[in-house]
C-alpha positions, 0 to 999 in steps of 0.5 A: 540520538540525532535531531531531526529539525527538516525533512524532505519529502520524496513523494508526491499527493495524499501520502505527501501530505500525510507526512507533512502533518506528521511533521507539524505535530513533531514540530519539524520543518517540511520541505517539498518537491513537485514536477511541473505537472504538480504545481497546483498540489495541495502538499505544495501549498501545505509544505514549509518550503517547495522546490520545483524539479523540472524536466521528465515528470516521472524523474521528478520523484526518481532522481535521487541525485537530485533529491538529494542535492535539495536535501542539502541546499536546504539543511535537511536532516533528512528525507522521507521516501513514503511509498511508490517511487524511490521508497525501496530503493536500496541505492537511494538509502545508501546516498542518503547515509553516504552524504549524512542524510537520515533515511527515514526507513530501514536499513539498505540491507535490509530493503535489498534483502526483502527487494530480492523475493528469492533472497528474502525467501531464503532469509525467511525459511531460515528465521522459522518462517514457513514459504510457499514452495517454488524456486529459490533462484530468479528463472529467465530460462523458460523451458526450465521455469516449466519443468519446475512448475511441472515437477511442483505440480500445477496451478502456479504462480510466475512473479517478477523477481524484482518487482510487486505490486501485482506487475509481471505476475500470472497464474498457471491453471494448466501446463499447456498455459505456461510458456505464453504467461511466462513469456508475458510475466518476463515482458512486463517485469521488463517494462515496470522493473528493468528486469525479466527475471521472475520466481516460480512458486505453487499457487495457494487456491482461494486463499485470504491475504493478510499481512502484520505491521511491524515496528523495530527499533534500533535497539531490538525492540520489536511489536507488531500493531496487529493484522490487516485483511488484504483479501479483497483485490483487483489483478493483485492491486489492493482495493479495500484493506481491513483492520482486523480481520473479520474471520481470522481464527485466534490461533493463526492470528497469534501464531501469525504475531508470534513468527513476524516479530520473531523474524523481524528480531532474529534479523534484526530489522529497524523502523516500520515493516509490512509481512505479507502472507497468503492463508489457506482454507485450513489457515496454513500460514505462506509467507510471501513477501516484505514491504519495507515501507510505510503502506498505503493501508496504514491508515486503519492499523493507526485508526485500530491502535492509536499510534500515529505509524509515520511519526514512529517512522520518523523518531525511530530514525532518529534513534529513538527507542519505541514508547510502548511495550506490546502489551501496552498496544490495545486494539479497539473496533475495526477499520476498512479502507477503500482506495479511491482511484480515478478509473472508470469500472464499465471500461475495464478499470481504464485510469482517467484524469480530468479536472475535479468540478464538484468535490463532497467529502464524507464526513462524521463521526469514524470517518477519515479521508486521506487525499489531496484533491480539492475542487478546481485540481486537475490530476495529471494523467502521469502518475498512478490512478488513486487519488484518494482513501476513504476509511471508516471505523466503528466498535463492531464489523457491523457498525463499520459497514454501516458507516461505510455505506453512509459515508461512500454515499455521501462521498461525490466526486464530479469531473471524471469516473472513479470506482466509488460506485464499485465501493458501494456495490461491495459493502451492500453484498452479503458475502462482505457484509459477512466477512467473507472473501478471499483473494478471488472475491472480485473476480467473482463478484464483479460480473454480478456489481453491474456497475452503473455508468459515471454519467448515469450515476452524476445524474442520479446523485445531482439532487443528493449533491445540491442538498449536500452542499448546503450542509457541507459548506 
């Protein structure tokens, strides 16, 4: 076991703040890095040390040679990558190891394996995990792709072979649309990931997106922390995450747990990770990908399990054994996470930026808010549009939905439009209230929601803002 005394956080925003908090509770020193547009970030102030990286504001979080250099100069034992940026970069993990710094995450070989969508499908199939029918090798030839798609039958889905997050992904329902969709997917893949290769899979109509949270140490101990339902998405980007899934059958749930833990044990996986699946209307299970990092939606799992996932990541990286057995993990109630994005729902969810003029955070029992926002903070235009995560929990599904309505109605951000009005519509929708949703939910519901213009919303809530501010500040 290696003692970790000081951690550099190779990230920004709410996840950097989340890691700083975990470090403080473990009596570990934290070092933040920040770009020239992030000098007002609250995580910069909360870390024990903070270091500016000048120049390109994206490369500040991507140039791992500079980041490792700062870690060495500041005497850090380890680096935590958070999510996004370098979190699933095998070269970064390997470079940390070569420089005598602990990478808080899985081994570089596992990052590389699951970063290759084709190789990961082959590996998971070899250890008994069901996968979707599709290509086993990346495709760059449009004609070959069209022939393969015709052979397995439409609809099919084209996905970036070396990316994720919904980028480089297109659903093709008819053969005549394949070539144009292929061109679009490969172009987007090249833009975001620097590689144009894609793979093709049979498309599952109207599925649910269910993921299993895994925690594993270097001694072969593997446990799951239950499932999350991530079916509510827009353009393949998750919008709301729920733990546990409100309508998953016990038989399917047990099978997902079994195949996930068995696969990670057989592959010798270490650290936390998330295995993602699609389930069709008959609860048939298909593996789609694995994320070798902490997920944006990890708080809902922490809420129902009582286990701090970030702290477990750190302890496993230091060589600790898991502190609990599977049977000792007790799940309690439901939790829902709402991703709060700086975007305008009325303008096709166009990302927006601005300065937080007024800010009222929801509170009360069963309400958690992971964010780095504060009144007067200017949101940079250079990064992802997510500015926070609202997590609510209660002992049953009905109570959790009721709490979500109350918390969302309390939440007030003035200065730029957000997707809070969209969430307010969702939690009042009968299908959501009854736990009935698939990955097509938002496509079907958005035209019905009639999201209020942000300026109108501001006027409607003006009086609420005035009243609440007296009590909350």
